[in-house]
C-alpha positions as CSV (number, residue, x, y, z in Angstrom):
1,M,142.5,98.7,76.1
2,T,144.6,100.4,78.7
3,V,143.6,100.5,82.3
4,S,142.9,104.2,82.2
5,K,140.6,103.8,79.1
6,F,138.8,101.0,80.8
7,L,138.2,103.1,83.9
8,V,136.9,106.0,81.9
9,A,134.5,103.6,80.0
10,A,133.4,102.0,83.2
11,A,132.8,105.4,84.9
12,T,130.8,106.5,81.8
13,I,128.6,103.4,81.9
14,L,128.0,103.8,85.7
15,L,127.2,107.5,85.3
16,S,124.7,106.7,82.5
17,A,123.0,104.0,84.5
18,T,122.7,106.3,87.5
19,T,121.3,109.1,85.4
20,F,118.8,106.7,83.8
21,A,117.7,105.4,87.2
22,A,117.1,108.9,88.5
23,G,115.0,109.6,85.5
24,I,112.5,106.9,86.3
25,H,110.9,109.3,88.7
26,G,110.8,112.3,86.4
27,G,114.2,113.5,87.5
28,G,114.9,111.9,90.9
29,H,112.6,113.1,93.6
30,D,110.3,115.2,91.4
31,H,107.3,112.9,92.1
32,G,104.1,114.0,90.6
33,A,105.5,116.7,88.4
34,A,103.7,115.5,85.2
35,S,100.4,115.5,87.0
36,G,100.6,119.0,88.4
37,E,102.2,120.8,91.3
38,P,101.6,121.5,95.0
39,G,98.6,123.7,95.5
40,K,97.8,126.5,97.9
41,A,95.1,125.9,100.4
42,S,93.6,129.3,99.7
43,E,93.2,128.4,96.1
44,A,91.4,125.1,96.6
45,S,88.1,125.1,94.7
46,R,86.8,122.1,96.7
47,T,87.6,119.4,99.2
48,I,87.4,115.7,98.3
49,T,87.4,113.1,101.1
50,V,89.3,110.0,100.2
51,E,88.9,106.9,102.3
52,M,91.5,104.1,102.0
53,Y,90.5,100.6,102.8
54,D,92.5,97.4,102.4
55,N,93.3,97.6,98.7
56,Y,90.6,100.0,97.4
57,Y,89.7,103.7,97.6
58,E,86.3,105.5,98.1
59,P,85.7,107.2,95.7
60,G,87.3,105.0,93.1
61,S,87.8,107.9,90.6
62,I,87.6,111.7,90.5
63,I,87.0,114.4,87.9
64,V,89.0,117.6,87.9
65,S,89.5,120.5,85.6
66,P,92.9,121.5,84.1
67,G,94.5,123.9,86.5
68,E,92.1,123.1,89.4
69,T,93.4,123.1,92.9
70,V,91.8,120.4,95.1
71,R,92.2,119.7,98.8
72,F,92.2,116.0,99.5
73,V,91.4,114.8,103.0
74,V,92.8,111.3,103.1
75,E,92.0,108.8,105.9
76,N,93.2,105.2,106.2
77,K,90.3,103.1,107.3
78,G,92.1,99.8,106.6
79,N,94.2,97.6,108.7
80,L,97.4,98.1,106.7
81,V,99.7,101.0,105.9
82,H,98.4,102.7,102.7
83,E,99.5,105.5,100.4
84,F,97.6,108.1,98.4
85,N,99.8,109.2,95.6
86,I,98.9,111.4,92.6
87,G,100.9,110.8,89.5
88,T,101.1,109.1,86.1
89,P,101.1,105.3,85.7
90,E,104.8,105.5,84.8
91,M,105.6,107.5,87.9
92,H,103.8,104.9,90.1
93,E,105.7,102.1,88.4
94,G,109.0,103.7,89.4
95,H,107.8,104.7,92.9
96,Q,106.9,101.1,93.6
97,E,110.6,100.2,93.6
98,E,111.2,102.8,96.4
99,M,108.3,101.4,98.3
100,M,109.7,97.9,98.0
101,M,112.9,99.3,99.6
102,M,110.8,100.7,102.5
103,V,109.4,97.2,103.1
104,E,112.8,95.5,102.7
105,H,114.4,97.9,105.2
106,G,111.6,97.6,107.8
107,V,110.1,101.0,107.3
108,I,106.7,99.6,106.4
109,Q,105.7,96.8,108.8
110,G,102.2,95.6,107.8
111,G,99.9,98.0,109.8
112,K,102.6,100.3,111.1
113,L,105.5,102.5,110.1
114,N,108.9,102.5,111.7
115,H,109.4,106.3,111.7
116,D,113.0,106.1,112.9
117,M,113.9,104.0,109.9
118,M,112.4,106.7,107.6
119,E,115.4,108.9,108.2
120,M,117.7,106.2,106.7
121,D,119.6,106.9,103.4
122,M,118.3,104.7,100.6
123,G,121.8,104.6,99.1
124,N,121.2,107.3,96.5
125,G,121.3,110.3,98.7
126,Q,117.5,110.3,99.4
127,S,115.8,109.3,102.6
128,M,112.7,107.2,103.1
129,K,110.8,110.1,104.7
130,H,108.1,109.9,102.1
131,D,107.5,113.6,102.2
132,D,106.6,114.4,98.6
133,P,103.7,117.0,98.2
134,N,101.6,114.7,96.0
135,S,101.5,111.8,98.5
136,V,100.7,110.7,102.0
137,L,101.6,107.4,103.6
138,L,99.3,106.6,106.5
139,E,99.0,104.0,109.2
140,P,95.5,102.7,110.1
141,G,93.3,105.4,111.6
142,Q,95.5,108.3,110.4
143,R,94.3,111.3,108.4
144,Q,96.2,113.9,106.4
145,E,95.7,116.4,103.6
146,V,97.1,116.7,100.1
147,I,96.6,120.0,98.3
148,W,97.2,119.6,94.6
149,K,97.0,121.8,91.5
150,F,96.3,119.6,88.5
151,S,98.0,119.9,85.1
152,D,96.1,119.3,81.8
153,N,97.7,115.8,81.6
154,S,94.9,113.3,80.9
155,N,96.9,110.3,82.1
156,I,96.8,110.7,85.9
157,E,95.8,108.3,88.6
158,F,95.9,108.1,92.4
159,A,97.4,104.9,93.8
160,C,98.8,103.0,96.7
161,N,102.4,101.9,95.8
162,V,102.9,99.7,98.9
163,P,104.1,96.4,97.4
164,G,101.2,94.4,96.0
165,H,98.5,97.0,96.7
166,Y,98.6,98.6,93.2
167,Q,98.6,95.1,91.6
168,A,95.6,94.2,93.8
169,G,93.7,97.1,92.3
170,M,94.4,99.9,94.7
171,Y,94.4,102.8,92.2
172,G,91.8,105.1,90.7
173,D,91.5,107.4,87.7
174,V,91.8,111.1,87.8
175,K,89.7,112.3,84.8
176,V,90.9,115.8,83.7
177,Q,88.0,117.5,81.8
């Protein structure tokens, strides 16, 4: 094999691997797309308050209608940083890799976030800002809203993807009826 053929083959393999890795999240930074889309506050049919404790949520599950827009008021009542993220189990699995990078790079530091580090490039052209519309990442005592319009996908959950939290049971079912 000539050097040029080898380089073309190597570039093809690397491009394929990069494309595959981007696809883990439903096309790069398209988090939550399979579960719905950002909603408009004026179209919210109701408000659900979600309290995050250390490795569980209250309520532990929710029921929504296909196409329903819900305003979530999310408050972290635990002692650690927690996430409220709406998506499919597959999306959460892929997102956990990004969250691990946030811990490894010092963005998530137990009970606090290093906001300066959130601007850092993750090496794939994306930052660690954690600004997707289907998710909030909160320090203890913080409160934020997520407004989400649900799809008819019946395999949706909300979860905390901070390393170890999902595995400890910090997720809940979204029942689409």
